[in-house]
DRENBA-815739 format. One record per residue: x, y, z of N, C-alpha, C, CB in turn. Coordinates in steps of 0.001 Angstrom, whole numbers, plus 500000, padded with zeros to 6 digits. Glycine has a CB too. Example, Ala and Ser with C-alpha at 12.3 -4.5 7.8 and 13.67 -1.06 7.14 Angstrom:
DRENBA-815739
513190494310507800512300495500507800513200496700507800511308495527509046/512850497750507080513670498940507140512900500030507870514084499402505725/
END
This chain:
DRENBA-815739
926076624515527633927159625458527528926641626829527968927728625498526079/927408627494528833927019628822529266928263629642529582926087628746530490/928044630948529592929132631871529880928594632949530807929722632490528570/929294633206531890928937634269532822929940635404532680928897633744534285/929423636602532548930275637782532393929844638857533371930220638318530946/930813639535533948930546640677534816931357641839534272930905640373536324/930688642969534056931383644111533468930618645393533711931592643903531974/931245646483533336930649647803533446930972648539532144931184648587534717/929931649041531488930156649794530253930844651118530568928821650044529510/931699651543529643932402652808529786931845653817528783933927652616529586/932278655039528929931897656078527971932375655688526573932486657456528386/933553655129526483934096654697525184933262653560524582935564654245525341/932804652629525425931921651556524938930645652145524356931579650565526077/930075653120525067928840653739524592929075654468523267928288654716525648/930195655190523176930533655860521919930668654841520790931839656667522070/931429653765521027931626652738519992930290652155519538932540651611520516/929398651923520490928085651375520150927266652360519317927322651006521423/927101653584519801926246654536519087926819654904517727926053655794519917/928124655072517648928757655419516372928570654287515370930263655720516569/928753653059515828928573651913514934927097651732514569929119650629515589/926242651656515580924836651300515346924058652364514586924155651039516658/924453653627514721923675654677514060924381655322512879923327655733515048/925646654941512612926327655556511473927115654547510628927259656638511966/927984653761511228928931652919510500928319651613509981930098652601511389/927388651039510702926843649722510359926288649682508943925754649334511345/926343648508508334925893648355506945924434648743506780926097646920506477/923607648608507800922196648958507661921985650484507617921394648351508816/923044651270507840922958652730507738923543653255506431923673653378508911/923802652377505491924420652792504228923581653861503527924607651579503302/922289653673503469921403654636502803921488656005503480919941654126502814/921521656009504803921627657249505576922915657994505221921583656949507092/924028657261505124925306657885504769925286658420503343926452656884504934/924698657663502411924615658110501015923800659402500929923979657007500119/922679659464501605921842660671501592922610661852502186920523660435502381/923306661623503282924053662697503940925121663267503003924704662181505240/925931662389502430926998662863501543926428663432500239927978661719501233/925322662909499758924690663451498549924247664890498780923483662584498129/923718665174499945923308666548500265924494667497500238922632666601501638/925626667062500755926826667903500738927262668172499296927975667233501533/927271667136498479927680667300497085926700668199496338927782665933496388/925406668019496565924400668878495916924591670336496330922967668407496274/924873670567497598925138671926498065926341672525497345925370671936499580/927387671754497189928589672241496506928307672544495034929721671210496621/927531671710494396927139671963493001926278673220492923926372670745492411/925391673402493887924543674611493926925392675867494051923542674537495100/926476675796494807927376676946494943928018677277493594928470676661496006/928447676263492857929031676493491528927992677118490600929564675167490922/926772676621490622925696677163489779925406678614490173924403676298489905/925397678884491481925180680254491944926239681189491382925185680313493474/927527680792491478928606681617490936928447681805489428929971680984491249/928021680777488754927842680846487303926769681871486932927468679463486743/925652681890487652924551682796487337924742684213487878923278682231487876/925740684426488706926012685793489166926761686583488106926818685773490471/927159685913487055927834686596485962929338686609486089927346687985485868/929859686098487179931308686041487356931832684820486613931698685987488872/932842684999485817933381683856485071934050682854486012934388684336484008/933793681585485770934408680519486557935657680058485824933415679328486789/936789680369486389938041679973485751938364678535486104939193680902486172/939204677942485315939604676559485614940389676501486921940450675974484459/941131677544487240941864677586488505940885677563489680942763678846488574/939820678366489577938807678378490629938186676989490789937714679423490316/937835676348489669937201675033489734938137673982490319936744674602488350/939428674053489994940404673097490547940549673303492050941784673251489851/940705674561492470940842674855493900939575674437494643941129676363494127/938431674745494072937162674386494683937025672864494782935994674980493880/937425672142493758937350670670493765938266670078494825937719670105492386/939480670618494957940411670136495984939823670416497373941816670816495829/939311671626497559938687671981498835937519671046499140938207673446498813/936699670780498142935549669899498305935974668486498709934739669852497012/936984667946498052937475666594498386938015666548499808938572666153497395/938808667557500173939348667609501544938197667677502542940302668836501728/937220668504502240936085668671503139935299667370503293935168669778502628/934978666733502170934141665527502206934876664342502821933676665168500799/936157664165502497936861662954502922937655663103504211937778662519501846/937911664334504659938665664509505900937863665241506979939946665268505618/937319666385506638936655667213507631935329666601508085936423668607507074/934491666205507133933163665678507489933265664414508360932358665368506212/934064663398507981934155662224508877934685662579510265935055661163508253/935670663484510341936194663911511637935092664603512438937410664856511455/934326665488511791933256666210512458932182665246512959932644667246511514/931799664283512134930769663317512522931223662525513746930450662360511349/932448662023513700932962661227514815933062662070516092934342660637514459/933544663298515980933651664146517175932271664502517718934437665430516855/931277664625516849929915664883517305929380663686518095928994665191516106/929630662470517613929213661280518348929937661187519695929479660016517512/931207661565519736931947661549521004931360662565521984933445661846520762/930974663737521484930372664761522331929055664251522912930142666064521533/928229663612522075926947663063522539927181661970523578926130662503521350/928158661104523349928463660036524307928943660619525634929528659083523731/929776661635525576930282662281526796929105662898527586931347663384526436/928199663560526873927032664177527516926132663105528143926228665018526489/925896662007527424925073660907527924925714660297529170924880659828526830/927031660106529137927766659500530240927698660380531499929231659263529832/927786661685531332927807662600532470926419662874533060928437663898532055/925376662557532318924012662800532787923671661798533900922990662687531607/923328662300535069923036661443536229921859660505535999922758662298537441/920965660866535076919812660006534788920233658718534096918798660750533923/921434658666533572921907657498532831922884656634533619922558657941531557/923006656879534908923965656148535736923701654635535716923913656666537173/922449654241535619922110652815535593922719652131534372920584652625535596/922734652856533258923291652297532018924755651896532191923161653310530873/925470652618533059926896652383533243927217651670534556927637653691533186/926210651088535192926457650357536433926977648948536119925164650282537288/927513648317537139928053646965536973926938646005536593928757646489538266/927159645210535562926148644279535064926672642855535059925700644675533660/925743641935535140926055640509535028925257639941533868925736639745536358/925920639156533061925246638470531962925474636983532112925752638970530581/924423636215531915924554634773531765924028634470530370923768633967532899/924903633918529550924557633618528166924559632104528018925554634297527155/923400631558527619923301630113527453922321629777526332922862629444528770/921962628511526215921090628062525123919685628658525180920989626563525143/919233629082526358917877629635526451917841631132526151917303629378527837/918972631801526187919013633225525887920058633950526704917666633845526124/919813635223526908920730636067527668919972636611528873921309637231526785/920511636340530054919947636873531281920854637999531739919800635767532382/920287639190531848921042640382532229920526640883533564920934641491531144/921437641260534452921011641822535730922039642830536224920803640708536776/921522643787536967922369644737537680921670645038539000922623646056536835/922127646017539735921536646275541046920123646829540979922398647224541805/919683647264539782918360647867539649917366647037538837918496649208539022/917856646248537890916966645555536964917471644153536655916819646351535675/916579643379536079916977642097535521916058641809534347916916640952536593/916600641122533363915812640809532169916334639523531556915864641971531137/915419638800530928915787637589530204915365637769528757915127636314530835/916305637637527838916028637767526410916200636406525760916960638826525745/915133635882525209915213634617524476915854634884523126913803633965524305/916477633876522578917148634035521281916163634426520185917868632741520893/914923634013520315913927634363519300913610635859519290912649633570519532/913987636584520353913741638026520385914851638838519724913571638479521809/915907638182519295917028638882518655916622639266517230918321637991518645/916737640570516928916369641057515590917587641402514746915473642277515705/918710641692515399919959642003514696921123641565515566920060643526514357/922199641216514905923438640904515604924558641599514843923681639345515706/925436642247515572926574642898514931927797642750515824926274644396514645/928922642824515172930193642708515872931171643635515174930716641225515894/931931644390515953933027645159515380934289644827516156932730646691515413/935341645606515991936604645260516635936568645396518152937698646119516089/935577646104518701935529646323520144934316645737520851935574647765520410/933229645453520105931980645069520756931269643928520052931064646250520834/930497643181520850929438642305520346928145643049520650929472640838521015/927220643110519693925960643819519899924816642899519496925918645152519085/923989642543520467922844641673520231921597642555520367922815640440521243/920985642880519236919846643795519216918546643033519481919770644535517862/917780643552520455916473642978520759915352643888520260916331642741522271/915718645001519684914822645881518930915720646656517976913977646853519882/915120647535517204915915648259516227916968649153516872915015649085515353/916700649628518091917638650547518732918109650103520117917009651889518841/917648648967520588918014648478521918918866647224521769916748648185522779/920055647267522354920967646130522205921614645775523534922046646439521163/921988644526523621922833644062524712924252644259524194922532642535525132/924995645103524865926344645477524426927342644693525266926589647029524557/928199643931524580929210643139525272930581643582524773928991641604525041/931329644309525612932662644736525193933607643537525059933234645753526193/934364643506523995935304642404523798936423642425524832935895642462522397/936695643571525411937766643683526411937503642836527650937942645132526822/936241642464527889935928641681529100936064640180528881934519641992529570/936219639770527634936395638341527346937873638038527588935948637966525854/938138637466528741939519637344529214940339636267528515939514637069530668/939712635227528027940496634148527427939944633781526056940504632914528342/940787633163525254940326632724523930939273631631524074941514632215523076/939331630865525162938319629839525419936941630452525613938698629018526645/936871631545526380935592632237526575935088632838525274935730633331527634/936010633338524462935621633903523164935028632807522274936844634570522464/935633631638522296935123630509521511933754630060522023936116629331521555/933585630022523339932288629639523917931218630639523483932369629568525475/931521631933523589930566632970523207930217632869521719931133634364523529/931213632711520888930985632584519447930129631368519135932316632493518699/930407630251519787929633629024519579928185629217520007930258627855520352/927980629824521178926608630060521651925863630953520661926614630707523067/926511632019520208925866632915519237925530632179517948926771634116518931/926475631430517413926245630720516151925134629686516264927522630043515695/925055629016517394924051627970517565922662628515517895924488627027518649/922587629732518437921309630196518973920712631446518337921467630442520390/921528632302517780920955633482517124920241632985515880922063634563516767/918977633388515689918207632895514544918955633083513222916860633604514479/918860632080512359919598632068511095919295633297510246919271630807510309/918032633717510180917700634880509350918397636139509859916179635098509319/918634636242511172919356637378511743920828637294511349919202637413513290/921409636095511416922805635916511042923004636238509561923266634478511348/922115635759508711922237635983507278922023637444506930921248635116506519/921089638104507622920785639505507356922001640397507630919594639958508208/922834640016508570923952640854508966925264640488508293924123640787510432/925263639554507386926488639176506670926528639889505330926569637637506470/927713640376504987927918640984503676929219640545503094927873642491503758/
END
Protein backbone atom coordinates (compact mmCIF):
# COMPACT_ATOMS: atom_id res chain seq x y z
CA UNK A 1 0.00 0.00 0.00
CA UNK A 2 1.36 3.42 -0.92
CA UNK A 3 0.21 6.96 -1.45
CA UNK A 4 1.79 9.59 -3.69
CA UNK A 5 1.13 13.24 -2.93
CA UNK A 6 2.22 16.41 -4.70
CA UNK A 7 1.73 19.73 -2.96
CA UNK A 8 3.17 23.08 -2.00
CA UNK A 9 3.05 24.43 1.54
CA UNK A 10 1.44 27.83 1.99
CA UNK A 11 2.02 30.59 4.49
CA UNK A 12 -1.16 29.46 6.25
CA UNK A 13 0.13 25.87 6.43
CA UNK A 14 3.34 27.13 8.02
CA UNK A 15 1.38 29.23 10.51
CA UNK A 16 -0.87 26.27 11.41
CA UNK A 17 2.19 24.08 11.93
CA UNK A 18 4.22 26.50 14.06
CA UNK A 19 1.23 27.62 16.13
CA UNK A 20 0.24 24.03 16.82
CA UNK A 21 3.71 22.54 17.31
CA UNK A 22 5.09 25.31 19.52
CA UNK A 23 2.01 26.48 21.42
CA UNK A 24 -1.25 24.50 21.11
CA UNK A 25 -0.01 20.88 21.16
CA UNK A 26 -0.46 18.88 24.35
CA UNK A 27 3.32 18.61 24.79
CA UNK A 28 3.41 22.42 25.27
CA UNK A 29 0.98 22.39 28.20
CA UNK A 30 3.73 23.20 30.72
CA UNK A 31 4.91 26.12 28.58
CA UNK A 32 1.37 27.57 28.48
CA UNK A 33 0.90 27.11 32.25
CA UNK A 34 4.18 28.93 32.96
CA UNK A 35 3.27 31.74 30.57
CA UNK A 36 -0.17 32.34 32.07
CA UNK A 37 1.17 31.91 35.63
CA UNK A 38 3.62 34.75 35.01
CA UNK A 39 0.78 37.01 33.89
CA UNK A 40 -1.27 36.17 36.99
CA UNK A 41 1.74 36.69 39.28
CA UNK A 42 2.35 40.08 37.68
CA UNK A 43 -1.28 41.06 38.28
CA UNK A 44 -1.06 39.96 41.92
CA UNK A 45 2.18 41.95 42.28
CA UNK A 46 0.34 45.05 41.03
CA UNK A 47 -2.35 44.58 43.71
CA UNK A 48 0.35 44.14 46.39
CA UNK A 49 2.13 47.26 45.11
CA UNK A 50 -1.08 49.30 45.42
CA UNK A 51 -1.65 47.89 48.89
CA UNK A 52 1.82 48.92 50.13
CA UNK A 53 1.64 52.41 48.62
CA UNK A 54 -0.87 53.22 51.32
CA UNK A 55 -3.79 53.76 48.96
CA UNK A 56 -6.86 51.89 50.12
CA UNK A 57 -8.04 49.15 47.77
CA UNK A 58 -11.78 49.45 47.45
CA UNK A 59 -13.98 46.56 46.47
CA UNK A 60 -14.97 48.51 43.35
CA UNK A 61 -11.32 48.77 42.32
CA UNK A 62 -10.79 45.03 42.92
CA UNK A 63 -13.91 44.11 40.91
CA UNK A 64 -12.92 46.35 37.99
CA UNK A 65 -9.36 45.06 38.14
CA UNK A 66 -10.58 41.43 38.20
CA UNK A 67 -12.85 41.99 35.19
CA UNK A 68 -9.99 43.70 33.34
CA UNK A 69 -7.67 40.83 34.25
CA UNK A 70 -10.11 38.17 33.00
CA UNK A 71 -10.67 40.04 29.72
CA UNK A 72 -6.93 40.43 29.31
CA UNK A 73 -6.06 36.80 30.07
CA UNK A 74 -8.89 35.13 28.15
CA UNK A 75 -9.33 37.47 25.18
CA UNK A 76 -6.38 39.78 24.63
CA UNK A 77 -3.49 37.40 25.39
CA UNK A 78 -4.69 34.53 23.12
CA UNK A 79 -5.39 37.03 20.31
CA UNK A 80 -1.94 38.59 20.79
CA UNK A 81 -0.20 35.19 20.81
CA UNK A 82 -1.96 34.05 17.64
CA UNK A 83 -1.28 37.34 15.82
CA UNK A 84 2.38 37.11 16.85
CA UNK A 85 2.62 33.61 15.33
CA UNK A 86 0.95 34.92 12.15
CA UNK A 87 3.48 37.77 11.97
CA UNK A 88 6.38 35.30 12.34
CA UNK A 89 4.89 33.02 9.66
CA UNK A 90 4.43 35.97 7.28
CA UNK A 91 8.06 37.05 7.86
CA UNK A 92 9.34 33.47 7.34
CA UNK A 93 7.26 33.12 4.15
CA UNK A 94 8.54 36.39 2.66
CA UNK A 95 12.21 35.65 3.42
CA UNK A 96 13.89 34.56 0.17
CA UNK A 97 16.15 32.17 2.10
CA UNK A 98 13.09 30.05 2.87
CA UNK A 99 11.79 29.66 -0.69
CA UNK A 100 12.79 25.98 -0.73
CA UNK A 101 10.48 25.31 2.22
CA UNK A 102 7.53 26.48 0.12
CA UNK A 103 8.50 24.85 -3.18
CA UNK A 104 6.49 22.08 -4.80
CA UNK A 105 7.12 18.77 -3.03
CA UNK A 106 6.42 15.13 -3.73
CA UNK A 107 5.81 12.56 -1.04
CA UNK A 108 5.64 8.82 -1.42
CA UNK A 109 4.29 7.23 1.74
CA UNK A 110 4.52 3.46 2.04
CA UNK A 111 5.43 0.63 4.41
CA UNK A 112 9.15 1.49 4.34
CA UNK A 113 8.66 5.14 5.29
CA UNK A 114 8.19 8.54 3.73
CA UNK A 115 10.20 9.59 0.70
CA UNK A 116 10.19 13.35 0.22
CA UNK A 117 11.60 15.19 -2.78
CA UNK A 118 11.53 18.59 -4.39
CA UNK A 119 13.66 20.29 -7.03
CA UNK A 120 16.51 20.82 -4.54
CA UNK A 121 16.50 17.89 -2.11
CA UNK A 122 15.33 14.39 -1.45
CA UNK A 123 15.12 12.42 1.76
CA UNK A 124 13.88 9.07 2.97
CA UNK A 125 12.52 8.80 6.51
CA UNK A 126 12.04 5.32 7.92
CA UNK A 127 9.14 4.83 10.29
CA UNK A 128 11.59 4.06 13.09
CA UNK A 129 12.85 7.66 12.86
CA UNK A 130 9.44 9.09 13.78
CA UNK A 131 9.55 10.60 17.28
CA UNK A 132 6.14 12.31 17.35
CA UNK A 133 2.96 12.26 15.35
CA UNK A 134 0.25 14.88 15.54
CA UNK A 135 -2.87 15.75 13.65
CA UNK A 136 -5.15 18.76 13.85
CA UNK A 137 -8.06 19.93 11.73
CA UNK A 138 -5.77 21.14 8.93
CA UNK A 139 -2.54 19.12 9.05
CA UNK A 140 -0.87 15.76 9.56
CA UNK A 141 2.53 16.27 11.21
CA UNK A 142 5.09 13.46 11.30
CA UNK A 143 8.00 14.59 13.49
CA UNK A 144 11.44 13.15 12.77
CA UNK A 145 13.01 15.27 15.52
CA UNK A 146 11.65 17.47 18.26
CA UNK A 147 11.29 20.43 15.90
CA UNK A 148 11.49 18.97 12.38
CA UNK A 149 8.36 17.51 10.84
CA UNK A 150 6.97 16.34 7.56
CA UNK A 151 3.91 18.55 7.18
CA UNK A 152 1.03 17.16 5.14
CA UNK A 153 -1.87 19.56 4.62
CA UNK A 154 -5.24 17.82 4.75
CA UNK A 155 -6.46 20.02 1.89
CA UNK A 156 -4.33 17.99 -0.55
CA UNK A 157 -5.99 14.67 0.30
CA UNK A 158 -8.52 14.76 -2.50
CA UNK A 159 -10.64 11.72 -1.72
CA UNK A 160 -11.85 9.85 1.33
CA UNK A 161 -10.12 6.77 -0.12
CA UNK A 162 -6.74 8.52 0.01
CA UNK A 163 -7.47 9.67 3.55
CA UNK A 164 -8.21 6.07 4.56
CA UNK A 165 -5.02 4.84 2.87
CA UNK A 166 -2.95 7.49 4.67
CA UNK A 167 -4.58 6.73 8.03
CA UNK A 168 -4.01 2.99 7.55
CA UNK A 169 -0.35 3.49 6.61
CA UNK A 170 0.18 5.71 9.66
CA UNK A 171 -1.57 3.30 12.02
CA UNK A 172 0.34 0.29 10.73
CA UNK A 173 3.77 1.91 10.58
CA UNK A 174 4.21 4.72 13.08
CA UNK A 175 5.85 3.11 16.13
CA UNK A 176 3.32 2.22 18.84
CA UNK A 177 5.13 4.20 21.56
CA UNK A 178 4.84 7.33 19.36
CA UNK A 179 1.12 6.72 18.81
CA UNK A 180 0.50 6.14 22.52
CA UNK A 181 2.60 9.15 23.54
CA UNK A 182 0.43 11.47 21.45
CA UNK A 183 -2.98 10.20 22.60
CA UNK A 184 -4.86 11.90 25.40
